[in-house]
C-alpha positions, 0 to 999 in steps of 0.5 A: 396961346403958343403953349396951347397950340403945341399941345394940340399938335402933339395930341393930333400926331398921337391920334393919327399914329394910333389910327395908322397902327390900328389900320394894319391887319394882324398877321401870324404864319409859319413858312411851309418849309419850316412847318414841314421841319417841325412836323417831321418826327423827332428822334427818341433822344432829347432834341429842339428845333427853332423856326422863324415866325412871320408876324407883325404882332408884338405878343404871340403866345404858344401852348403845348398839350403834353409836358414832354413837349415844351414850346416857347416864343423867343426873341432872337433875330426876330420872333421865333418858335422853339419846340423841345422834346424830352427823351422818349424811353417808352415803348410807343411813339407819341404825338401831341399838338402845339398851338400858336395864337395872338390877338386878331389872328387865326390860331395855328395848330402844329402836330408834333411827334416823337419816335420811341426808343423801342420798335413802335408803329402807331396810328391815331385812327384805329377805326374809320367810318365812311359815310355817304359822299365823304369818300376820302379819309386819312390815317396818321401814322408814326413809325420808327420801323419799316412797314407795308400797308395791306388793304381791301380791294375797294380801298384805293390810294388817294396820294403817294402812300409809300410807307416811310419811317417818321410821321405821315398822313396816308390818304385813301379813297373808296367808291360810292356804293348803292344807297342803303347798303354798307360794307366793312374791311380792315387795313393792316400796317405790317412791319417788314421784319417778321421779328417785329410782327407783334407791332402790326396795327389793324384799322377797321374800315366801315362804309355806309351809304344812304345818299350818293353825291354824283357829278357828271362831266363829259361823254364820248363820242358826242354823236352816234347811231343807235346801238353804238357805245357811248362812255359817260364820265363823272364821279360817285355813280356808285356800283349798283347797276340796278339803281342807275338809269341813263336817258337820251331825251326820253329814251332809256339807254341800256347800261353795259358797264358801270364803275364809280366814275364811268357809265358805258351805254348803248345809244337807244332808239330816239323818237324823231320825226317820221321822215327820211329827210330828218337825219339827226336829232339833238339829245339831252343826256341825263343820268338818273340815280334813285330819285335824282337826275344829273344832266350833261352840259353838252347835247348828244347828236343822234344820227338816224340810221336803218335798224332791223328789229322784231315787231311781234312773234317769238319764233313759235310757228303758230297763231296767238292774239295779244299784245305785240310782245306776247303774240305769235304769227306764222305768216307768208304775205303782208300788206298795209293800209294808209293808217299803217295797220299791217295785215298778214296772211297765215295759211300754215298752222291754221288759216287766219287773216291777221291784223297787226297794229303798232299804235294799238299794240295788238295782234288779232284775227279778222277771221275769228279765233278758229282756223278757217278751213273753207279757204286758204289765205295767200297774198293780200292788198289794200285797195284805194277805198280801204278794202282789204283783198285776200287771195284764196289759194283754192278753187283755181283762181275762181275765188277771193275774199274782200274785207270792207274798210268798215267792220272788216268782216270777210266776204267771199267773191267769185270770178267767172271766166267767159272762156272757162276756168284758166286751169283745173290745177292752179294755186293763187298766190297773189292778188293785186290792184292795178294803179292804172285801171284799178282792177284786180289781178290774180297771179297763179304760181303753178301750171302754165303761170296764168295772170288773170284780170278781174273786174273790180266791179261785180256783175250786179250792184252789191253782188259778189260775182265778178268777170274774169279774163285770162290775161297772160300765160307763159306756158311754163311752170314759173312759180310766180310767188311774188309780183308787184305793179310799178307806180304807173301800172304799166309794168308788172314785175314777177319772180320765177322760182322754179329750178328748171327755168331759173330763179330771177326777175321778169317784167310784163308790159301791161300795154303789150301783154302779147309780147310776154315776160322779159327776163331782167336778171341772170337766171342761170345760177339761181336757186336754193342750193347754188352758191351763186344764188346771191350776186349783187351788182348789175341787174343783168348779171345779178342772181337770186334765190327763191323770192316770195314777195316784192314791193315798190318803195316810195323811192321808186326802188323794188324790194324783193325777199330772197328767202333761201339766202335769208336777205332782202334785196333792193333793185334800182331799175333805172340804174340797173343795180341790185344790192342786199338791203339787210340780212346776212347771206346764208345766216339763218337766224333772227338777230336785231341790229344794224345792217352789218349785224342783223339777220333774217330767217327765210323772209317772205312778205314785204310791206312799206309803211305810207311814209316810206320809213319802215319796211315790214318783213314777214319772217317765215321760218323765224315766225316773226314780223320784223321791222326795217326802220329808219330811226 
């Protein structure tokens, strides 16, 4: 029994020892510094190197692919790998591989190279194919002479590629190209000595691209306004600008420059709420290449700002119907209805009343396709009931036209004055509806500067004849081209545009018209030819050029077109301050952009949209309708 227990104890001990041995993970490795020593090229003469192996295996095997290189595992102060090479008396460098392996471990492959006894420059890869997103490649070079590398511009270093004698892997990278394209080139490894030029090596490089593998990382800045530059960073964007699109939400941005790692764009107009109180919008930024889209993790903060753009017209001084981008308009005055539809009076190059709709993307004529020679349309206004009234420059203030809200067919209306025609030589520039008494007012620009009141109700129900009254006449020749009631209708504001009496802003108290107009600005320096015709600052000291229109905004400020200075002015009547809103003084052109860059060409008609977020500008010399918008 005692003998049996002893045998069982021995058996259990042996079993546990086996279990412990089997639980140890097999290991086999070569230290990096030892591996580096082995991969350094051997000299042409016979040589041998030994390095220790890090292993817990009892058996490690080794093989060499070529007989000139002998490899064996020896037991000397632990397990060691010994690699020996025979003399290389050939005319080329040579290379091979030594493989280490054992039970339960991953095989280790060690490249071995030996220099030739004769000048030699060898490259394992004599041709390279770069496909799609695999943009990196290497050349394994063995050399016993000094050389340099020449390569195409589109092949870049991807590591320290300083040439040296011995064996080395030279690493390169190329940018992605447009999908469906390819390019070819050659890399030259050229001996530094001309006497060894025959040992130069040429490697052909061919790149094909059927798919890109882009990545997006960051962009800068993280916020900005329309038209400002934003740099998008990433990888593998390619170099074909026509295939790359960038969007801020759904608005496409213009790509101004492109590299494989960067895309520079101009911030587009981003659709936001049509509200002056909404100052910012958060934008999802995405890059679209082909049918794939890549979205940045961060959102861009779009800062709303004022921007001048072209709504319609191309500079042709004529009239042509059609879509906004193909129409031609040569208008003097503008008005707008509650729906945001714009009406332009054209009395040069034909007589038309033009309807412009952004919603419908259309420009049309309310007076038919032919020019109407029977009357000359001037300023217009849209009444509270939606009727469009248009001044007739002919007939000495005795005629105007009404376009009913429904149908918009023009009807001529006439005015009878109890005291007779105010003058036999009048030019009716403006027609306005007073927000106080709701009657119509005709403003005549020449002669004695009369302002006529017209009863909005005709003499007979359904008739077209109205009673008129000469309300006020200055007795001079002021050229009242522009006029506007304030929100209460208590005051009428007009601009004098005659060099003999000055250019400036006047006000008429409608409750005391007998007191006459009161000058609000300095009219001593104004005029088209005077260098002092655009002076901002205090209203009493401000000067103006020739104005053709004015209108109040929802903010209560008065906006005046200054045609001779090619700008639009803003007047804060309560604070008594004048500033230039948009356009650059003396710069006569039609350039879109922010206030500091945009230009106008003789602005005349003005009209605010109902929300107070867009000021439409009739650009006369530029033959365009411009749009100053908060976007």
